[in-house]
N, CA, C and O atoms as a GROMACS GRO file, in nm:
protein
  308
    1MET      N    1   2.344  -3.953   1.778
    1MET     CA    2   2.278  -3.833   1.729
    1MET      C    3   2.372  -3.713   1.741
    1MET      O    4   2.458  -3.706   1.828
    2SER      N    5   2.352  -3.622   1.651
    2SER     CA    6   2.434  -3.502   1.649
    2SER      C    7   2.384  -3.400   1.752
    2SER      O    8   2.264  -3.390   1.778
    3ASN      N    9   2.478  -3.326   1.808
    3ASN     CA   10   2.442  -3.219   1.900
    3ASN      C   11   2.417  -3.087   1.829
    3ASN      O   12   2.391  -2.986   1.894
    4LEU      N   13   2.424  -3.087   1.696
    4LEU     CA   14   2.403  -2.964   1.620
    4LEU      C   15   2.257  -2.924   1.622
    4LEU      O   16   2.168  -3.008   1.608
    5LYS      N   17   2.234  -2.795   1.641
    5LYS     CA   18   2.098  -2.743   1.638
    5LYS      C   19   2.081  -2.663   1.509
    5LYS      O   20   2.173  -2.594   1.466
    6PRO      N   21   1.965  -2.672   1.447
    6PRO     CA   22   1.943  -2.591   1.327
    6PRO      C   23   1.946  -2.442   1.362
    6PRO      O   24   1.896  -2.401   1.467
    7VAL      N   25   2.005  -2.364   1.275
    7VAL     CA   26   2.013  -2.218   1.295
    7VAL      C   27   1.909  -2.153   1.205
    7VAL      O   28   1.914  -2.169   1.083
    8PRO      N   29   1.815  -2.080   1.264
    8PRO     CA   30   1.717  -2.012   1.180
    8PRO      C   31   1.788  -1.919   1.081
    8PRO      O   32   1.891  -1.860   1.112
    9ILE      N   33   1.730  -1.907   0.964
    9ILE     CA   34   1.792  -1.826   0.859
    9ILE      C   35   1.811  -1.682   0.905
    9ILE      O   36   1.913  -1.621   0.873
   10HIS      N   37   1.716  -1.627   0.979
   10HIS     CA   38   1.729  -1.486   1.018
   10HIS      C   39   1.854  -1.462   1.103
   10HIS      O   40   1.910  -1.352   1.097
   11GLU      N   41   1.898  -1.558   1.181
   11GLU     CA   42   2.021  -1.541   1.259
   11GLU      C   43   2.142  -1.533   1.167
   11GLU      O   44   2.235  -1.457   1.195
   12ALA      N   45   2.141  -1.609   1.059
   12ALA     CA   46   2.250  -1.601   0.962
   12ALA      C   47   2.249  -1.465   0.893
   12ALA      O   48   2.356  -1.408   0.867
   13TRP      N   49   2.133  -1.413   0.864
   13TRP     CA   50   2.124  -1.281   0.801
   13TRP      C   51   2.179  -1.172   0.893
   13TRP      O   52   2.248  -1.081   0.847
   14ILE      N   53   2.150  -1.182   1.021
   14ILE     CA   54   2.200  -1.084   1.117
   14ILE      C   55   2.353  -1.090   1.123
   14ILE      O   56   2.419  -0.987   1.126
   15ALA      N   57   2.408  -1.211   1.124
   15ALA     CA   58   2.554  -1.226   1.126
   15ALA      C   59   2.615  -1.168   0.999
   15ALA      O   60   2.718  -1.102   1.005
   16ASP      N   61   2.552  -1.192   0.883
   16ASP     CA   62   2.601  -1.135   0.757
   16ASP      C   63   2.598  -0.984   0.760
   16ASP      O   64   2.693  -0.918   0.717
   17ALA      N   65   2.489  -0.927   0.812
   17ALA     CA   66   2.476  -0.780   0.820
   17ALA      C   67   2.584  -0.722   0.911
   17ALA      O   68   2.644  -0.620   0.879
   18ASN      N   69   2.608  -0.786   1.025
   18ASN     CA   70   2.711  -0.739   1.117
   18ASN      C   71   2.849  -0.741   1.053
   18ASN      O   72   2.926  -0.647   1.067
   19GLU      N   73   2.879  -0.851   0.982
   19GLU     CA   74   3.009  -0.862   0.916
   19GLU      C   75   3.024  -0.752   0.809
   19GLU      O   76   3.130  -0.691   0.798
   20LEU      N   77   2.918  -0.728   0.732
   20LEU     CA   78   2.922  -0.627   0.629
   20LEU      C   79   2.943  -0.487   0.688
   20LEU      O   80   3.020  -0.408   0.634
   21LEU      N   81   2.875  -0.457   0.797
   21LEU     CA   82   2.891  -0.326   0.861
   21LEU      C   83   3.032  -0.309   0.917
   21LEU      O   84   3.088  -0.199   0.909
   22HIS      N   85   3.089  -0.413   0.974
   22HIS     CA   86   3.226  -0.405   1.024
   22HIS      C   87   3.326  -0.388   0.910
   22HIS      O   88   3.425  -0.317   0.924
   23ASP      N   89   3.300  -0.453   0.796
   23ASP     CA   90   3.384  -0.434   0.678
   23ASP      C   91   3.380  -0.289   0.631
   23ASP      O   92   3.482  -0.233   0.591
   24ALA      N   93   3.261  -0.228   0.637
   24ALA     CA   94   3.248  -0.088   0.597
   24ALA      C   95   3.327   0.004   0.690
   24ALA      O   96   3.389   0.100   0.645
   25ILE      N   97   3.324  -0.026   0.817
   25ILE     CA   98   3.402   0.053   0.914
   25ILE      C   99   3.551   0.040   0.883
   25ILE      O  100   3.624   0.140   0.882
   26ASP      N  101   3.597  -0.081   0.859
   26ASP     CA  102   3.739  -0.105   0.830
   26ASP      C  103   3.784  -0.037   0.701
   26ASP      O  104   3.899   0.002   0.689
   27ALA      N  105   3.692  -0.023   0.604
   27ALA     CA  106   3.726   0.038   0.476
   27ALA      C  107   3.739   0.191   0.485
   27ALA      O  108   3.790   0.254   0.392
   28GLU      N  109   3.694   0.249   0.594
   28GLU     CA  110   3.704   0.395   0.617
   28GLU      C  111   3.645   0.475   0.500
   28GLU      O  112   3.707   0.570   0.451
   29PHE      N  113   3.524   0.436   0.457
   29PHE     CA  114   3.456   0.510   0.352
   29PHE      C  115   3.427   0.653   0.396
   29PHE      O  116   3.411   0.680   0.514
   30GLU      N  117   3.422   0.744   0.299
   30GLU     CA  118   3.388   0.885   0.328
   30GLU      C  119   3.240   0.898   0.362
   30GLU      O  120   3.202   0.975   0.451
   31THR      N  121   3.158   0.823   0.292
   31THR     CA  122   3.014   0.824   0.314
   31THR      C  123   2.963   0.681   0.306
   31THR      O  124   3.009   0.602   0.223
   32VAL      N  125   2.868   0.649   0.391
   32VAL     CA  126   2.808   0.516   0.390
   32VAL      C  127   2.657   0.532   0.383
   32VAL      O  128   2.598   0.612   0.456
   33VAL      N  129   2.595   0.454   0.295
   33VAL     CA  130   2.450   0.449   0.286
   33VAL      C  131   2.409   0.307   0.322
   33VAL      O  132   2.463   0.210   0.267
   34VAL      N  133   2.316   0.295   0.414
   34VAL     CA  134   2.269   0.164   0.457
   34VAL      C  135   2.123   0.149   0.416
   34VAL      O  136   2.038   0.232   0.450
   35LEU      N  137   2.095   0.042   0.343
   35LEU     CA  138   1.958   0.008   0.307
   35LEU      C  139   1.922  -0.114   0.389
   35LEU      O  140   1.991  -0.217   0.384
   36GLY      N  141   1.817  -0.104   0.464
   36GLY     CA  142   1.775  -0.217   0.546
   36GLY      C  143   1.630  -0.251   0.518
   36GLY      O  144   1.549  -0.164   0.486
   37TYR      N  145   1.598  -0.378   0.530
   37TYR     CA  146   1.461  -0.424   0.506
   37TYR      C  147   1.414  -0.496   0.631
   37TYR      O  148   1.475  -0.594   0.674
   38LYS      N  149   1.304  -0.446   0.689
   38LYS     CA  150   1.253  -0.506   0.812
   38LYS      C  151   1.102  -0.489   0.816
   38LYS      O  152   1.049  -0.381   0.790
   39ASN      N  153   1.034  -0.597   0.850
   39ASN     CA  154   0.888  -0.595   0.863
   39ASN      C  155   0.819  -0.537   0.739
   39ASN      O  156   0.721  -0.463   0.751
   40GLY      N  157   0.871  -0.571   0.622
   40GLY     CA  158   0.810  -0.526   0.498
   40GLY      C  159   0.837  -0.382   0.461
   40GLY      O  160   0.774  -0.329   0.369
   41ARG      N  161   0.928  -0.318   0.531
   41ARG     CA  162   0.958  -0.176   0.503
   41ARG      C  163   1.106  -0.158   0.473
   41ARG      O  164   1.192  -0.225   0.530
   42LEU      N  165   1.133  -0.066   0.382
   42LEU     CA  166   1.270  -0.029   0.348
   42LEU      C  167   1.313   0.088   0.436
   42LEU      O  168   1.240   0.186   0.451
   43HIS      N  169   1.432   0.076   0.493
   43HIS     CA  170   1.488   0.182   0.576
   43HIS      C  171   1.619   0.228   0.511
   43HIS      O  172   1.701   0.145   0.472
   44VAL      N  173   1.638   0.358   0.501
   44VAL     CA  174   1.757   0.415   0.438
   44VAL      C  175   1.821   0.511   0.536
   44VAL      O  176   1.755   0.599   0.591
   45LYS      N  177   1.952   0.493   0.556
   45LYS     CA  178   2.028   0.585   0.643
   45LYS      C  179   2.160   0.615   0.573
   45LYS      O  180   2.214   0.532   0.501
   46GLN      N  181   2.209   0.736   0.596
   46GLN     CA  182   2.340   0.772   0.540
   46GLN      C  183   2.421   0.841   0.647
   46GLN      O  184   2.367   0.898   0.742
   47SER      N  185   2.554   0.835   0.631
   47SER     CA  186   2.644   0.882   0.736
   47SER      C  187   2.666   1.032   0.735
   47SER      O  188   2.693   1.091   0.839
   48CYS      N  189   2.655   1.095   0.619
   48CYS     CA  190   2.674   1.241   0.615
   48CYS      C  191   2.604   1.298   0.492
   48CYS      O  192   2.568   1.225   0.400
   49ALA      N  193   2.587   1.426   0.493
   49ALA     CA  194   2.518   1.493   0.382
   49ALA      C  195   2.606   1.493   0.257
   49ALA      O  196   2.724   1.526   0.262
   50VAL      N  197   2.545   1.454   0.147
   50VAL     CA  198   2.613   1.453   0.018
   50VAL      C  199   2.521   1.525  -0.079
   50VAL      O  200   2.399   1.521  -0.064
   51ASP      N  201   2.579   1.591  -0.177
   51ASP     CA  202   2.502   1.656  -0.281
   51ASP      C  203   2.394   1.561  -0.334
   51ASP      O  204   2.422   1.445  -0.364
   52PHE      N  205   2.271   1.610  -0.345
   52PHE     CA  206   2.157   1.527  -0.385
   52PHE      C  207   2.180   1.458  -0.519
   52PHE      O  208   2.155   1.338  -0.531
   53ALA      N  209   2.228   1.531  -0.619
   53ALA     CA  210   2.252   1.473  -0.751
   53ALA      C  211   2.361   1.366  -0.745
   53ALA      O  212   2.352   1.262  -0.810
   54LYS      N  213   2.463   1.391  -0.666
   54LYS     CA  214   2.572   1.294  -0.652
   54LYS      C  215   2.520   1.166  -0.586
   54LYS      O  216   2.556   1.055  -0.626
   55MET      N  217   2.435   1.182  -0.484
   55MET     CA  218   2.378   1.066  -0.415
   55MET      C  219   2.292   0.984  -0.511
   55MET      O  220   2.300   0.862  -0.511
   56LEU      N  221   2.210   1.049  -0.592
   56LEU     CA  222   2.128   0.976  -0.689
   56LEU      C  223   2.215   0.901  -0.789
   56LEU      O  224   2.183   0.788  -0.825
   57GLY      N  225   2.323   0.962  -0.833
   57GLY     CA  226   2.416   0.895  -0.924
   57GLY      C  227   2.479   0.773  -0.860
   57GLY      O  228   2.491   0.669  -0.924
   58MET      N  229   2.520   0.786  -0.734
   58MET     CA  230   2.580   0.672  -0.664
   58MET      C  231   2.478   0.559  -0.647
   58MET      O  232   2.513   0.442  -0.661
   59LEU      N  233   2.354   0.595  -0.616
   59LEU     CA  234   2.252   0.492  -0.600
   59LEU      C  235   2.223   0.422  -0.732
   59LEU      O  236   2.198   0.301  -0.735
   60GLU      N  237   2.226   0.496  -0.842
   60GLU     CA  238   2.205   0.436  -0.973
   60GLU      C  239   2.318   0.339  -1.006
   60GLU      O  240   2.293   0.229  -1.056
   61LEU      N  241   2.442   0.378  -0.979
   61LEU     CA  242   2.555   0.287  -0.999
   61LEU      C  243   2.542   0.162  -0.911
   61LEU      O  244   2.568   0.051  -0.955
   62ALA      N  245   2.501   0.183  -0.787
   62ALA     CA  246   2.484   0.071  -0.695
   62ALA      C  247   2.377  -0.025  -0.746
   62ALA      O  248   2.391  -0.146  -0.733
   63LYS      N  249   2.271   0.029  -0.804
   63LYS     CA  250   2.165  -0.056  -0.859
   63LYS      C  251   2.220  -0.150  -0.965
   63LYS      O  252   2.189  -0.269  -0.965
   64PHE      N  253   2.301  -0.096  -1.055
   64PHE     CA  254   2.357  -0.180  -1.161
   64PHE      C  255   2.457  -0.282  -1.106
   64PHE      O  256   2.464  -0.395  -1.155
   65GLN      N  257   2.535  -0.243  -1.005
   65GLN     CA  258   2.627  -0.339  -0.945
   65GLN      C  259   2.550  -0.452  -0.877
   65GLN      O  260   2.589  -0.569  -0.888
   66LEU      N  261   2.441  -0.418  -0.809
   66LEU     CA  262   2.359  -0.522  -0.745
   66LEU      C  263   2.297  -0.614  -0.848
   66LEU      O  264   2.293  -0.736  -0.828
   67MET      N  265   2.250  -0.559  -0.959
   67MET     CA  266   2.190  -0.641  -1.064
   67MET      C  267   2.296  -0.733  -1.124
   67MET      O  268   2.266  -0.850  -1.151
   68ASP      N  269   2.418  -0.684  -1.144
   68ASP     CA  270   2.526  -0.769  -1.195
   68ASP      C  271   2.557  -0.882  -1.096
   68ASP      O  272   2.577  -0.996  -1.136
   69ASN      N  273   2.561  -0.848  -0.967
   69ASN     CA  274   2.589  -0.950  -0.864
   69ASN      C  275   2.480  -1.056  -0.863
   69ASN      O  276   2.510  -1.175  -0.851
   70LEU      N  277   2.355  -1.015  -0.876
   70LEU     CA  278   2.244  -1.111  -0.877
   70LEU      C  279   2.248  -1.198  -1.002
   70LEU      O  280   2.217  -1.317  -0.996
   71ASP      N  281   2.285  -1.139  -1.115
   71ASP     CA  282   2.298  -1.218  -1.239
   71ASP      C  283   2.404  -1.325  -1.222
   71ASP      O  284   2.387  -1.438  -1.268
   72GLY      N  285   2.514  -1.290  -1.158
   72GLY     CA  286   2.623  -1.386  -1.137
   72GLY      C  287   2.580  -1.499  -1.046
   72GLY      O  288   2.623  -1.613  -1.065
   73LEU      N  289   2.496  -1.470  -0.949
   73LEU     CA  290   2.447  -1.575  -0.858
   73LEU      C  291   2.357  -1.673  -0.930
   73LEU      O  292   2.365  -1.794  -0.907
   74SER      N  293   2.272  -1.622  -1.018
   74SER     CA  294   2.177  -1.712  -1.086
   74SER      C  295   2.246  -1.798  -1.190
   74SER      O  296   2.195  -1.904  -1.226
   75ASP      N  297   2.363  -1.754  -1.241
   75ASP     CA  298   2.436  -1.832  -1.340
   75ASP      C  299   2.494  -1.960  -1.281
   75ASP      O  300   2.521  -2.055  -1.355
   76HIS      N  301   2.514  -1.963  -1.148
   76HIS     CA  302   2.578  -2.078  -1.084
   76HIS      C  303   2.479  -2.180  -1.032
   76HIS      O  304   2.519  -2.283  -0.978
   77ASP      N  305   2.350  -2.153  -1.045
   77ASP     CA  306   2.248  -2.247  -0.996
   77ASP      C  307   2.229  -2.364  -1.088
   77ASP      O  308   2.146  -2.451  -1.060
   0.00000   0.00000   0.00000
């Protein structure tokens, strides 16, 4: 028998989130926005104040990048 134990999915998600946050630190971004989902609620945090219109524009661009990424994932299934 194998000594491997199943890893709950949520532990993998936490590891992915940690890796992503460390990548953001290494990239030395000027501003970072973090969207988190926990217990059915969306949490939004940002690292510094940015012009409101500029922030909305960045979020709109991010939305399209996320949609493109999701489209690419479904193409490989």
